[in-house]
C-alpha positions in Angstrom: -12.8 -2.7 -19.1 -9.9 -5.2 -19.1 -10.0 -8.9 -18.7 -9.9 -9.9 -15.1 -6.5 -10.9 -13.6 -5.9 -14.4 -12.3 -4.5 -12.9 -9.1 -6.7 -11.9 -6.2 -6.2 -8.7 -4.2 -7.7 -7.8 -0.9 -10.3 -5.1 -0.7 -12.3 -3.7 2.3 -16.1 -3.4 2.2 -18.2 -1.1 4.5 -20.8 -3.0 6.6 -24.3 -2.4 7.3 -25.5 -0.2 10.4 -25.4 -2.4 13.6 -22.8 -4.9 12.5 -20.3 -6.0 15.0 -17.1 -4.8 13.0 -16.5 -1.7 11.0 -15.6 -3.4 7.7 -15.5 -6.7 5.9 -12.3 -7.9 4.1 -12.6 -10.1 1.0 -10.6 -11.1 -2.0 -11.3 -9.5 -5.3 -10.2 -9.6 -9.1 -8.7 -6.5 -10.6 -10.7 -5.6 -13.6 -9.6 -2.2 -14.7 -6.8 -0.6 -12.4 -6.8 3.0 -13.9 -10.4 3.4 -12.8 -10.2 1.2 -9.6 -12.6 -1.5 -10.7 -12.7 -4.8 -8.9 -14.9 -7.9 -9.0 -15.6 -9.4 -5.5 -14.3 -12.9 -5.4 -15.1 -13.8 -2.1 -18.3 -14.5 0.0 -19.7 -11.6 1.9 -21.5 -11.7 5.2 -21.9 -8.1 6.6 -21.5 -5.8 3.7 -24.6 -3.9 3.0 -25.5 -4.3 -0.7 -22.3 -6.0 -1.9 -21.9 -9.7 -2.8 -19.8 -12.1 -4.6 -19.5 -11.3 -8.3 -20.6 -7.6 -8.0 -18.1 -5.0 -9.5 -17.1 -2.3 -7.1 -15.0 0.8 -7.5 -12.2 1.2 -4.9 -10.0 4.0 -3.5 -6.7 3.7 -1.8 -6.9 4.8 2.0 -4.1 6.4 4.0 -3.1 2.9 5.4 -2.9 1.6 1.8 -6.0 -0.5 2.0 -8.3 -0.8 -1.1 -11.6 0.6 0.2 -14.8 -0.2 -1.9 -16.7 3.0 -2.4 -19.5 2.1 -5.0 -21.1 -0.7 -6.6 -21.0 -0.2 -10.5 -22.4 -3.6 -11.8 -24.2 -6.5 -10.2 -24.0 -10.3 -10.6 -27.1 -12.2 -11.3 -27.0 -14.0 -8.0 -28.2 -13.3 -4.5 -26.2 -13.4 -1.2 -28.2 -14.4 1.9 -26.9 -14.5 5.5 -28.5 -16.9 8.0 -27.9 -17.5 11.5 -29.7 -20.0 14.1 -31.4 -17.4 16.3 -32.1 -20.1 18.9 -28.6 -21.2 19.3 -27.6 -20.8 22.9 -23.9 -20.0 22.3 -21.2 -19.5 19.7 -20.4 -23.3 19.3 -24.0 -24.1 18.8 -24.6 -21.4 16.2 -21.4 -22.7 14.3 -22.7 -26.2 14.4 -26.1 -25.1 13.2 -24.5 -23.1 10.4 -22.3 -26.0 9.4 -25.2 -28.5 9.2 -27.3 -26.0 7.2 -24.5 -25.3 4.8 -23.9 -29.0 4.2 -27.6 -29.7 3.7 -28.0 -26.8 1.1 -24.7 -27.9 -0.7 -26.0 -31.3 -1.1 -29.6 -30.6 -2.0 -28.5 -28.0 -4.7 -25.4 -29.7 -6.0 -24.7 -28.6 -9.6 -27.4 -26.0 -9.4 -25.0 -23.0 -8.9 -25.4 -22.6 -5.1 -22.6 -22.0 -2.8 -22.9 -22.1 1.1 -20.1 -21.2 3.3 -19.8 -20.7 7.2 -18.3 -17.7 8.4 -18.2 -16.4 12.0 -21.1 -18.5 13.1 -23.3 -17.7 10.2 -24.2 -19.5 6.9 -23.6 -17.3 3.8 -25.6 -18.6 0.7 -24.9 -17.5 -2.8 -27.4 -18.6 -5.5 -29.2 -17.8 -8.8 -32.4 -16.3 -8.9 -34.4 -19.3 -9.9 -33.6 -21.0 -6.7 -35.2 -18.3 -4.7 -38.5 -19.9 -3.7 -37.1 -23.5 -3.6 -34.3 -22.3 -1.4 -36.7 -21.1 1.2 -38.6 -24.3 1.1 -35.6 -26.3 1.6 -34.5 -24.4 4.6 -37.9 -24.8 6.2 -37.7 -28.5 5.4 -34.3 -28.7 7.0 -35.6 -26.9 10.0 -38.4 -29.5 10.7 -42.3 -29.9 10.3 -43.3 -26.9 12.4 -41.0 -24.3 10.7 -42.6 -21.3 9.1 -41.5 -18.3 7.0 -42.2 -15.0 8.8 -41.2 -12.2 6.5 -42.0 -9.6 9.1 -39.2 -10.8 11.5 -37.1 -12.3 8.7 -37.2 -15.7 10.0 -37.1 -19.1 8.2 -38.0 -21.4 11.1 -35.2 -21.1 13.7 -33.1 -19.1 11.2 -32.9 -15.4 10.9 -31.9 -14.1 7.7 -30.6 -10.9 6.0 -30.2 -10.3 2.3 -26.6 -9.1 1.8 -26.9 -8.3 -1.9 -29.2 -9.1 -4.8 -29.3 -8.5 -8.5 -32.3 -6.1 -8.3 -30.5 -3.6 -5.9 -29.7 -0.2 -7.6 -26.4 0.6 -9.4 -24.5 2.6 -9.2 -24.8 2.5 -5.3 -22.6 4.5 -3.1 -21.6 2.5 0.0 -22.1 4.5 3.2 -19.3 4.3 5.5 -16.7 4.3 2.8 -15.5 7.8 3.6 -14.9 6.9 7.3 -12.7 4.0 6.1 -10.9 6.2 3.6 -10.2 9.0 6.2 -7.5 7.4 8.3 -4.1 8.9 9.3 -1.4 6.4 9.7 1.8 7.0 11.6 4.9 5.6 9.7 7.5 4.1 12.0 10.7 2.7 11.0 10.8 -0.9 12.5 13.6 -2.0 14.5 13.3 -5.5 13.2 15.8 -6.5 10.5 15.2 -10.1 10.1 18.9 -11.0 10.7 18.3 -13.8 13.3 18.9 -17.5 12.6 15.4 -18.1 11.6 14.5 -15.1 9.5 18.0 -15.1 7.7 16.8 -18.2 5.9 13.9 -16.2 4.3 13.9 -14.5 0.8 14.9 -10.9 1.1 11.6 -10.0 -0.6 9.7 -11.6 2.1 11.6 -9.7 4.8 11.2 -6.5 2.8 7.4 -7.0 2.7 7.2 -7.7 6.4 9.3 -4.5 7.1 7.2 -2.4 4.8 4.0 -3.7 6.4 5.3 -3.2 9.9 5.9 0.4 9.2 2.2 1.2 9.4 1.1 -1.9 11.5 2.0 -1.7 15.0 0.6 -5.2 15.8 2.9 -6.7 13.2 5.9 -4.7 14.5 5.3 -6.2 18.0 5.1 -9.7 16.6 8.2 -9.4 14.8 10.0 -7.7 17.7 9.0 -10.5 19.9 9.9 -13.0 17.3 6.4 -14.5 17.1 7.0 -15.3 13.5 4.1 -17.9 13.1 1.5 -15.3 14.1 3.4 -12.6 11.9 3.7 -14.6 8.7 0.6 -16.8 8.6 -1.8 -14.1 7.7 0.6 -13.1 4.7 1.0 -16.7 3.5 -2.8 -16.9 3.6 -3.3 -14.0 1.2 -0.7 -15.6 -1.0 -2.6 -18.8 -1.1 -5.7 -16.8 -2.3 -3.8 -16.3 -5.5 -3.6 -20.0 -6.0 -6.8 -21.6 -4.6 -10.6 -20.7 -4.6 -11.5 -18.6 -1.6 -14.1 -21.2 -0.4 -11.4 -23.8 0.0 -9.3 -21.5 2.3 -12.3 -20.1 4.3 -12.1 -17.6 7.0 -9.1 -17.5 9.6 -10.0 -20.1 12.2 -8.5 -18.0 14.9 -7.0 -14.4 15.4 -3.3 -13.9 15.4 -2.9 -10.4 16.9 -0.9 -9.7 20.0 -2.9 -10.2 23.2 -3.9 -7.1 24.8 -4.0 -8.5 28.2 -4.2 -11.9 30.2 -7.8 -12.2 29.3 -7.4 -11.7 25.8 -4.5 -14.1 25.7 -6.7 -16.8 27.3 -9.4 -16.1 24.7 -6.9 -16.2 21.7 -5.4 -19.5 22.8 -8.8 -21.0 23.5 -9.7 -20.3 19.7 -6.3 -21.7 18.7 -6.8 -24.8 20.7 -10.3 -25.2 19.3 -8.8 -25.5 15.8 -6.6 -28.4 16.8 -7.9 -31.8 15.6 -7.8 -35.2 17.5 -4.4 -35.8 16.2 -3.2 -32.5 17.8 -2.6 -30.7 14.4 -4.0 -27.3 13.7 -6.5 -26.9 10.9 -5.6 -23.5 9.1 -8.1 -23.9 6.2 -11.6 -25.3 5.4 -10.5 -27.4 2.5 -8.1 -30.4 2.8 -6.0 -29.2 -0.1 -5.9 -25.7 1.1 -5.0 -26.8 4.7 -2.2 -29.1 3.4 -0.8 -26.3 1.3 -0.8 -23.6 3.8 0.9 -26.0 6.4 3.6 -26.8 3.9 4.1 -23.0 3.1 4.4 -22.3 6.8 6.9 -25.3 7.3 8.9 -23.9 4.3 9.8 -21.0 6.5 11.2 -23.1 9.2 8.1 -22.6 11.2 6.0 -25.3 12.9 2.3 -25.1 12.0 1.1 -26.6 15.2 3.3 -24.4 17.4 1.9 -21.8 19.8 1.8 -18.7 17.6 2.5 -16.3 20.5 5.6 -18.1 21.7 8.9 -16.6 20.3 10.8 -18.9 18.1 14.3 -20.1 18.5 
């Protein structure tokens, strides 16, 4: 096995039965390209039996995505997903998850624990020796009456799911991988050439990447045709940033950037975008200050306003 690359790639993980999405996308480090081995570099939340640090074998799907098919080696750490089962709405769940993550990060500083908030849940990555004290700390945070109920998988108000653990078997085939691999993609020559006043200033390599991706990505084709360049290019810049900064500094995308399906979807997308604006009116694109400032600078370098409405055509 070769040494890990310093550059991340994006891989797709099958998720457990009953998950609200068909897959989970995470950054990974290439280990051995001829045999398709990658080490998961990002926090996982819904993947069934795959966590940060695990080594997976990937295959290439028809849409060129790298799909994890098997876990071949495990890290010595556990990934746990927690959510406040008593939260009344998404905002309350996010707040509870943020408070729990902050508490655990401070409590276990310098003890190898990482806590990250993703889609209203708190994902915790920790070494085996913290197993019992972690549960006690979560109950302490929840209050005097909080109890651990293994039967319902509750720690006080928090429901929990073990995403991955060192004792899980290897090799482990990931159910659902075949369905993710079995895709047929229509290749369409995009009309967009990038010859307008804004896009002409971009490097030709960037325009080529956009055209190549648009050939199999109908949503990106639409965004480019409508000159919604901020929505089109920000996800690609986010992936570029993963090559430079830790995934936990970047965090999950704060809002979706696909073309609205209808007026109701447009209202929902803009509400999420507005929620990412701070008191000063600027949009927070990343969790960490350094990552946020860097991504905003990258967006501006393309002649785009990082605080503009992503679904409004430029120019």
